[in-house]
PLY file of the C-alpha trace (Angstrom):
ply
format ascii 1.0
element vertex 458
property float x
property float y
property float z
element edge 457
property int vertex1
property int vertex2
end_header
22.05 -54.24 18.15
25.43 -55.54 19.06
26.93 -57.82 16.75
27.54 -61.37 17.78
30.36 -63.38 16.08
30.81 -67.28 16.48
33.42 -66.83 19.00
31.54 -64.86 21.26
28.79 -67.70 21.82
31.53 -69.20 24.13
32.64 -66.16 26.03
29.77 -63.69 26.87
27.47 -64.01 29.73
24.67 -66.54 29.04
21.80 -64.08 30.14
23.16 -61.27 28.07
24.13 -63.44 25.23
20.64 -65.15 25.03
18.92 -61.86 24.93
21.21 -61.14 22.00
20.50 -64.27 20.14
16.70 -64.40 21.15
15.37 -60.75 20.81
16.23 -60.73 16.92
14.74 -64.19 16.70
11.90 -63.40 18.39
11.29 -60.26 16.30
11.87 -62.29 13.33
9.27 -64.77 14.43
6.99 -61.88 15.49
6.97 -60.30 11.98
6.55 -63.62 10.34
3.71 -64.54 12.58
2.12 -61.19 12.28
2.42 -62.00 8.56
0.35 -65.00 8.89
-2.07 -63.31 11.12
-2.52 -60.26 9.42
-2.69 -62.16 6.04
-5.53 -64.28 7.62
-7.43 -61.26 8.70
-7.10 -59.62 5.23
-8.53 -62.77 3.70
-11.28 -63.38 5.96
-12.45 -59.80 5.67
-11.72 -59.29 1.81
-12.55 -62.61 0.64
-14.23 -64.58 3.26
-14.27 -67.20 6.29
-14.31 -69.89 3.84
-10.96 -68.62 2.25
-9.53 -68.80 5.88
-10.47 -72.34 6.22
-9.16 -73.09 2.55
-5.74 -71.65 3.67
-5.71 -73.73 6.68
-6.17 -76.85 4.45
-3.06 -75.81 2.28
-0.69 -74.87 5.26
0.14 -78.36 6.31
1.28 -79.66 2.71
3.19 -76.57 1.89
4.65 -76.26 5.41
5.69 -80.10 5.38
7.71 -79.28 1.88
9.20 -76.22 3.40
10.09 -78.02 6.41
12.25 -80.16 4.38
14.65 -76.91 4.02
14.15 -76.24 7.92
15.07 -79.96 8.74
18.12 -79.83 6.73
19.02 -76.36 8.02
18.72 -77.24 11.70
20.57 -80.54 11.18
23.34 -79.06 9.38
23.19 -76.02 11.60
23.86 -78.26 14.89
27.08 -79.66 13.04
27.98 -76.20 12.07
27.51 -74.81 15.65
29.84 -77.52 17.05
32.33 -77.31 14.30
32.75 -73.60 14.70
33.11 -74.10 18.42
35.75 -76.95 17.88
37.56 -74.44 15.45
36.77 -76.64 12.47
35.75 -74.07 9.90
36.49 -76.62 6.87
33.76 -78.98 8.29
31.28 -76.32 8.88
31.69 -74.87 5.20
31.50 -78.62 3.88
28.24 -79.21 5.68
26.62 -75.85 4.35
27.49 -76.63 0.91
25.79 -80.25 1.45
22.77 -78.64 2.88
22.14 -76.48 -0.43
22.41 -79.63 -2.45
19.99 -81.56 -0.12
17.42 -78.78 0.01
17.28 -78.31 -3.66
16.95 -82.01 -4.40
14.14 -82.64 -1.85
12.08 -79.44 -2.04
12.07 -79.42 -5.81
11.07 -83.06 -5.98
8.15 -82.87 -3.27
6.78 -79.77 -4.94
6.50 -81.34 -7.96
4.71 -84.51 -6.54
2.51 -82.15 -4.53
1.31 -80.31 -7.73
0.83 -83.93 -9.40
-1.45 -85.19 -6.45
-3.11 -81.79 -5.91
-6.64 -83.34 -6.31
-6.00 -86.20 -3.94
-4.15 -84.14 -1.09
-6.40 -81.22 -0.79
-9.39 -83.18 0.10
-7.43 -85.72 2.40
-6.63 -82.55 4.40
-10.05 -81.39 4.83
-10.45 -79.38 1.67
-14.06 -80.48 0.93
-17.39 -78.96 0.06
-17.07 -75.31 -0.60
-13.40 -75.27 0.76
-11.96 -77.13 -2.25
-12.04 -74.86 -5.01
-10.23 -71.86 -3.24
-8.00 -74.30 -1.58
-6.87 -75.59 -4.88
-6.16 -72.06 -6.27
-4.25 -71.18 -3.24
-2.33 -74.57 -3.14
-1.14 -74.69 -6.64
0.30 -71.25 -6.62
1.96 -71.31 -3.34
3.87 -74.59 -4.17
5.53 -72.81 -7.05
7.47 -70.73 -4.38
8.02 -73.69 -2.19
11.73 -74.54 -3.18
12.54 -70.80 -2.40
10.90 -71.31 0.97
13.07 -74.22 1.61
16.24 -72.67 0.89
15.10 -69.63 2.83
14.44 -71.85 6.01
17.61 -73.81 5.58
19.74 -70.52 5.11
18.07 -68.71 8.10
19.31 -71.45 10.70
22.85 -71.24 9.28
22.84 -67.39 9.78
22.02 -67.87 13.32
24.48 -70.71 13.75
27.10 -68.47 12.40
26.16 -66.05 15.54
24.45 -63.46 13.21
20.99 -63.38 14.63
20.51 -59.59 13.19
20.80 -60.82 9.69
18.38 -64.01 10.58
15.78 -61.62 11.72
15.89 -59.33 8.80
15.40 -62.57 6.35
12.34 -63.20 8.34
11.10 -59.54 7.92
11.50 -58.84 4.48
9.21 -61.56 3.20
6.68 -60.80 5.68
6.43 -57.10 5.03
6.59 -58.02 1.14
3.70 -60.44 1.43
1.41 -57.97 3.31
2.11 -55.31 0.77
1.27 -57.82 -2.01
-1.99 -58.94 -0.12
-3.21 -55.43 -0.22
-2.20 -54.87 -3.68
-3.43 -58.08 -5.26
-6.61 -58.58 -2.90
-8.07 -55.26 -2.18
-6.81 -53.18 -5.37
-6.83 -55.65 -7.96
-9.66 -57.77 -6.63
-7.50 -61.01 -7.55
-9.19 -63.11 -4.51
-7.57 -66.15 -3.80
-5.15 -65.94 -6.29
-3.91 -62.77 -5.12
-3.33 -63.98 -1.79
-1.24 -66.94 -3.19
0.80 -64.88 -5.19
1.57 -62.47 -2.29
2.87 -65.45 -0.46
4.89 -66.84 -3.15
6.57 -63.57 -4.00
7.48 -63.34 -0.07
9.45 -66.46 -0.29
11.38 -65.19 -3.40
12.09 -61.94 -1.63
13.40 -63.84 1.48
15.56 -66.07 -0.82
17.07 -63.21 -2.45
18.12 -61.67 0.95
19.62 -64.88 2.22
21.52 -65.24 -1.17
23.06 -61.90 -0.46
24.16 -62.58 2.84
26.07 -65.37 1.93
27.63 -63.94 -1.16
28.66 -60.83 0.92
31.46 -60.37 3.58
29.16 -60.93 6.45
29.18 -64.75 6.15
31.93 -66.77 7.65
31.29 -69.69 5.33
32.52 -69.15 1.86
31.56 -72.04 -0.49
33.88 -73.51 -3.17
32.46 -76.09 -5.85
33.49 -79.19 -3.93
31.44 -78.15 -0.95
28.23 -78.96 -2.97
29.26 -82.79 -3.76
27.59 -84.96 -1.18
29.62 -86.14 1.81
28.15 -89.47 3.45
28.84 -88.95 6.92
28.00 -85.31 6.90
24.97 -86.36 4.95
24.25 -89.01 7.75
24.29 -86.58 10.46
22.30 -83.94 8.86
19.74 -86.60 7.98
19.77 -88.05 11.85
19.36 -84.45 13.32
17.18 -82.89 10.68
14.77 -85.90 10.77
13.66 -84.41 14.13
12.28 -81.52 12.86
11.11 -83.25 9.78
9.23 -85.79 12.03
7.76 -82.80 14.11
6.42 -81.19 10.97
5.14 -84.43 9.44
3.18 -84.84 12.66
1.82 -81.37 12.56
0.80 -82.14 8.92
-1.12 -85.31 10.35
-2.49 -83.08 13.04
-4.15 -80.78 10.66
-5.22 -83.69 8.25
-7.18 -85.17 11.31
-8.08 -81.98 12.87
-9.69 -80.59 9.63
-11.54 -83.70 8.94
-12.90 -84.37 12.64
-13.90 -80.90 12.83
-15.46 -80.68 9.36
-17.60 -83.68 10.36
-18.69 -81.94 13.72
-19.69 -78.60 12.44
-18.69 -78.32 8.49
-16.64 -75.62 6.95
-17.38 -73.21 9.76
-15.82 -75.56 12.36
-12.81 -75.61 10.04
-12.76 -71.86 10.20
-12.65 -71.90 14.05
-9.68 -74.05 14.08
-7.86 -72.12 11.30
-8.37 -68.89 13.58
-7.00 -70.57 16.63
-3.99 -72.33 14.42
-3.16 -68.67 13.46
-2.78 -67.68 17.11
-0.82 -70.89 18.14
1.64 -69.58 15.33
1.58 -65.94 16.36
1.10 -65.84 20.11
3.88 -68.08 21.24
6.44 -66.01 19.25
8.66 -65.02 22.09
8.75 -68.54 23.50
9.88 -69.96 20.01
12.50 -66.82 19.90
13.91 -67.89 23.18
14.06 -71.37 21.71
15.79 -70.37 18.53
17.96 -68.17 20.46
19.18 -71.14 22.79
20.00 -73.57 19.90
23.40 -72.15 18.83
24.41 -71.09 22.38
24.13 -74.82 23.71
25.61 -76.25 20.64
28.63 -74.03 20.57
29.42 -74.40 23.98
28.70 -78.24 24.16
31.16 -78.62 21.34
33.66 -76.32 23.17
33.05 -78.83 26.33
32.08 -75.91 28.44
29.33 -77.74 30.28
28.87 -75.32 32.95
27.75 -72.75 30.20
25.34 -75.37 28.73
23.89 -76.09 32.11
23.30 -72.35 32.64
22.01 -71.84 29.14
19.30 -74.52 29.89
18.10 -73.13 33.05
18.16 -69.41 31.93
16.14 -70.17 28.62
13.57 -72.01 30.54
13.27 -69.35 32.96
12.92 -66.49 30.15
10.39 -68.68 28.18
8.19 -69.49 30.76
7.81 -65.99 31.95
6.95 -65.02 28.33
4.66 -67.81 27.94
2.57 -66.78 31.04
2.09 -63.27 29.72
0.75 -64.83 26.39
-1.68 -66.92 28.45
-3.15 -63.96 30.26
-3.82 -62.03 27.18
-5.43 -64.93 25.28
-7.61 -65.98 28.37
-8.70 -62.41 28.71
-9.63 -61.26 25.15
-10.35 -64.51 23.10
-13.87 -63.05 21.65
-12.24 -59.74 20.41
-9.24 -61.92 18.89
-11.80 -64.13 17.04
-13.59 -60.82 15.86
-10.52 -59.69 14.09
-11.00 -62.29 11.51
-14.60 -61.76 10.64
-15.78 -59.62 7.76
-18.08 -56.69 9.09
-19.22 -55.82 5.32
-22.80 -54.69 5.28
-23.38 -56.67 2.18
-22.69 -60.09 3.53
-24.75 -62.99 2.28
-27.06 -64.93 4.68
-24.54 -67.97 4.56
-21.65 -65.73 5.26
-23.32 -64.04 8.38
-24.26 -67.53 9.65
-20.73 -68.65 9.18
-19.45 -65.77 11.32
-22.06 -65.91 13.93
-21.00 -69.72 14.33
-17.27 -68.99 14.37
-17.70 -66.15 17.08
-19.75 -68.17 19.33
-17.29 -71.32 19.27
-13.97 -69.71 18.99
-13.43 -67.99 22.50
-14.20 -71.20 24.56
-12.15 -73.33 22.29
-9.21 -70.71 22.33
-9.03 -70.72 26.38
-9.14 -74.60 26.27
-6.31 -74.95 23.44
-3.81 -72.40 25.58
-4.87 -73.52 28.98
-1.34 -75.05 29.61
0.78 -72.31 27.85
2.69 -71.46 31.10
4.38 -74.90 31.32
5.09 -75.48 27.61
8.66 -73.64 28.01
10.09 -76.64 29.65
8.85 -79.08 26.85
10.38 -76.94 24.04
13.68 -76.08 25.46
14.28 -79.49 26.55
13.57 -80.90 23.08
15.83 -78.38 21.53
18.76 -79.06 23.92
19.06 -82.65 22.57
18.96 -81.31 19.02
21.54 -78.71 19.72
24.14 -81.19 21.14
23.55 -83.68 18.40
21.75 -86.48 20.34
19.19 -87.27 17.70
17.39 -90.16 19.03
16.24 -88.61 22.24
15.56 -85.18 20.43
13.28 -86.94 18.15
11.21 -88.86 20.82
10.47 -85.81 23.00
9.76 -83.59 19.98
7.17 -86.35 19.06
5.78 -86.50 22.51
3.31 -83.94 22.77
1.70 -84.33 19.18
2.46 -87.89 18.20
2.35 -89.79 21.31
-0.23 -87.89 23.23
-2.30 -85.52 21.17
-3.21 -87.54 18.15
-4.45 -90.53 20.22
-6.35 -88.05 22.26
-8.15 -86.30 19.35
-8.96 -89.83 18.03
-10.48 -91.16 21.21
-12.11 -87.82 23.03
-14.34 -86.68 20.56
-16.43 -90.12 20.48
-17.26 -89.13 24.20
-17.33 -85.43 24.34
-17.94 -84.19 20.92
-16.24 -80.77 20.19
-14.97 -80.11 23.49
-13.08 -83.61 23.49
-11.10 -81.91 20.64
-10.09 -78.90 22.62
-9.27 -80.41 25.76
-6.94 -82.70 24.11
-4.58 -79.58 23.60
-3.80 -78.94 27.55
-3.77 -82.72 28.28
-1.04 -83.37 25.85
0.83 -80.21 26.72
0.80 -81.45 30.54
1.89 -85.07 29.69
4.55 -84.11 27.35
6.13 -81.46 29.81
6.27 -84.11 32.68
8.05 -86.60 30.35
10.52 -83.91 29.01
11.33 -82.66 32.33
11.99 -86.08 33.79
14.36 -86.83 30.86
16.19 -83.45 31.00
16.82 -83.55 34.69
18.45 -87.10 34.30
20.43 -85.80 31.13
21.85 -82.89 33.04
22.86 -85.08 36.06
24.47 -87.62 33.94
26.48 -85.52 31.48
26.66 -81.66 32.48
27.88 -82.34 36.05
0 1
1 2
2 3
3 4
4 5
5 6
6 7
7 8
8 9
9 10
10 11
11 12
12 13
13 14
14 15
15 16
16 17
17 18
18 19
19 20
20 21
21 22
22 23
23 24
24 25
25 26
26 27
27 28
28 29
29 30
30 31
31 32
32 33
33 34
34 35
35 36
36 37
37 38
38 39
39 40
40 41
41 42
42 43
43 44
44 45
45 46
46 47
47 48
48 49
49 50
50 51
51 52
52 53
53 54
54 55
55 56
56 57
57 58
58 59
59 60
60 61
61 62
62 63
63 64
64 65
65 66
66 67
67 68
68 69
69 70
70 71
71 72
72 73
73 74
74 75
75 76
76 77
77 78
78 79
79 80
80 81
81 82
82 83
83 84
84 85
85 86
86 87
87 88
88 89
89 90
90 91
91 92
92 93
93 94
94 95
95 96
96 97
97 98
98 99
99 100
100 101
101 102
102 103
103 104
104 105
105 106
106 107
107 108
108 109
109 110
110 111
111 112
112 113
113 114
114 115
115 116
116 117
117 118
118 119
119 120
120 121
121 122
122 123
123 124
124 125
125 126
126 127
127 128
128 129
129 130
130 131
131 132
132 133
133 134
134 135
135 136
136 137
137 138
138 139
139 140
140 141
141 142
142 143
143 144
144 145
145 146
146 147
147 148
148 149
149 150
150 151
151 152
152 153
153 154
154 155
155 156
156 157
157 158
158 159
159 160
160 161
161 162
162 163
163 164
164 165
165 166
166 167
167 168
168 169
169 170
170 171
171 172
172 173
173 174
174 175
175 176
176 177
177 178
178 179
179 180
180 181
181 182
182 183
183 184
184 185
185 186
186 187
187 188
188 189
189 190
190 191
191 192
192 193
193 194
194 195
195 196
196 197
197 198
198 199
199 200
200 201
201 202
202 203
203 204
204 205
205 206
206 207
207 208
208 209
209 210
210 211
211 212
212 213
213 214
214 215
215 216
216 217
217 218
218 219
219 220
220 221
221 222
222 223
223 224
224 225
225 226
226 227
227 228
228 229
229 230
230 231
231 232
232 233
233 234
234 235
235 236
236 237
237 238
238 239
239 240
240 241
241 242
242 243
243 244
244 245
245 246
246 247
247 248
248 249
249 250
250 251
251 252
252 253
253 254
254 255
255 256
256 257
257 258
258 259
259 260
260 261
261 262
262 263
263 264
264 265
265 266
266 267
267 268
268 269
269 270
270 271
271 272
272 273
273 274
274 275
275 276
276 277
277 278
278 279
279 280
280 281
281 282
282 283
283 284
284 285
285 286
286 287
287 288
288 289
289 290
290 291
291 292
292 293
293 294
294 295
295 296
296 297
297 298
298 299
299 300
300 301
301 302
302 303
303 304
304 305
305 306
306 307
307 308
308 309
309 310
310 311
311 312
312 313
313 314
314 315
315 316
316 317
317 318
318 319
319 320
320 321
321 322
322 323
323 324
324 325
325 326
326 327
327 328
328 329
329 330
330 331
331 332
332 333
333 334
334 335
335 336
336 337
337 338
338 339
339 340
340 341
341 342
342 343
343 344
344 345
345 346
346 347
347 348
348 349
349 350
350 351
351 352
352 353
353 354
354 355
355 356
356 357
357 358
358 359
359 360
360 361
361 362
362 363
363 364
364 365
365 366
366 367
367 368
368 369
369 370
370 371
371 372
372 373
373 374
374 375
375 376
376 377
377 378
378 379
379 380
380 381
381 382
382 383
383 384
384 385
385 386
386 387
387 388
388 389
389 390
390 391
391 392
392 393
393 394
394 395
395 396
396 397
397 398
398 399
399 400
400 401
401 402
402 403
403 404
404 405
405 406
406 407
407 408
408 409
409 410
410 411
411 412
412 413
413 414
414 415
415 416
416 417
417 418
418 419
419 420
420 421
421 422
422 423
423 424
424 425
425 426
426 427
427 428
428 429
429 430
430 431
431 432
432 433
433 434
434 435
435 436
436 437
437 438
438 439
439 440
440 441
441 442
442 443
443 444
444 445
445 446
446 447
447 448
448 449
449 450
450 451
451 452
452 453
453 454
454 455
455 456
456 457
């Protein structure tokens, strides 16, 4: 794969450049998503469907703390992309040093708080009944590795901001492959159950951190740190915070969504209904990997060219990214609508010695998942506009519209819908909230993006 340096972000044809940026990002996200998907399949087949529900309870807590690293990474990477575009490498290096300091401070503090309040947080996120004990085992071990995850997510976005998508891809592949190998060893061979699944995940984080550290210490990186880079610079911290808050707010809303969904669905159908949502949640992470890859590839291109004041290239990158992402989203939509039952069955154990309770849970999950999945992904073909539109404002450093558009789908529309519709329509009210919020958010984002393009990029 051709190497892309930061100066090429402002010179190569947009379509060719987007492919070079998006393909490695997509592959990395694919492998990471496959890791989550196959991990859930392993857990479901080797431990049980309740174990899948337990992991689904833990994910929003661990993801939120890990998202601190992603927020700092994306906020700082926007600054780095624009600084490199403006030929200001000193600011780019100082920003990176500040990112490392902030990531360590926040992720370690939050991990310690998360461990201290574990018994309160797990039930709050739906870890009730039979789900609590396996969830606590998984939660405790995974939080040990959260600071490594935060550094990985931060470092990965900086690697991509430098125009090195191939290395960013490898950084995402290494922990995923490592986790799956450890899953097989710890769960299937050593029979460690939930502890095995948790240690496999944590070791994956450490492997990722090791590779990211290697990249920045090697000659591959343009950002060579000195000691003074780690001291916090208030203007840079303020800009990182304003832009990174967009990502953090989005993940906070995702965590709140998991909290609400797990509790609403537990009240509607118990542990089995939470397992249905766990399967759909894995598909939401996995199936849209090409769309997320296009979005990740688009960010440094838009940020660099905006910093270099090459506005026609910025405009072209927006339209090209939306076109490619919409096409891929449509392909995903067709696949999920055609094979929902087959997908659901992958997560369920077919061992002959299953207990009556496990058989009943599996039957419930297999009955309810296909229709739910079709509703959840019903508006998939149009989400490209919403994702690219929100990402554009983040890439160019406009924090307020980026925040508002990022929160539009889940914060402004989805959460109110799932609080209201289930009272009138029961289970179906939960699932139809997904496409309704997708449509409304896309309309809002499209309107705002069109106004911005006409006012700024023409």
